[in-house]
C-alpha positions, 0 to 999 in steps of 0.5 A: 500500500502506498503512503498518501502524497501529503504525508511529508514526501513528494509524489515520487516517494523522495523527501522534499528538498529544504526551502531554497535560500533567498539571495540575501541568505546566500550573500550572508552565507558567502560572506561568512564563508569568506570570513572563515577562509580568511580566518583560517589563512591568518591562523596558518600564516601566523603559525608558519611565519613563526616557524620561519625566523624569530626576526619575523615575530612582529609579522606573526603577532600581526597575523595572530591579531588579525586571526583573533579579530576574524575569529570573533567576527565569525563567531558573532555571525554564527550567533546571529545567523546560525549558519553552519556547524562546520564553520562553528567547529572550525572557528573554535578549533582555530581560536584554540590554535590562536590561544596557543600561538599567543602564548608562544609569541609572548614567550618568544618576545620575553626571551627574544635574545636567548631564542634568537641565539638558539636559532642561529646556533641550531642553523649552524649545527651539522650534527646531533651533538652540535644541536644538543650543545645548542639546546644545552646552551639555551637551557643555561641561558634561560632563568631557572624557576624552582 
């Protein structure tokens, strides 16, 4: 026996599609996705610039601030418009990475000279023994917290 046509399905037995989005909703969704993509690029950019060299610490800090602002903007848009759970999950994950990046930047700025010397030493070390010596030198140059 076939179910009646007005029971929530289409005549072919397939579920009805969701209501199509209006042009304003599509534009809003596109803006949110653009902000989200920019946020992800800023987070990754900050992390990779930090890996390059300590002399680019300022650029990494700038990208981190940009990522933080974009992340908050995406969260506010989600709270208002309830658009995509994927964007929410990605934004929260990205903000956790930004928080870790802030701690790294703060620590690197606090011990700028020691970390710079370690980077220079480790670039010149060709063996594991030389790299271990650089690490020991860094540990000795940092203040001891006991």
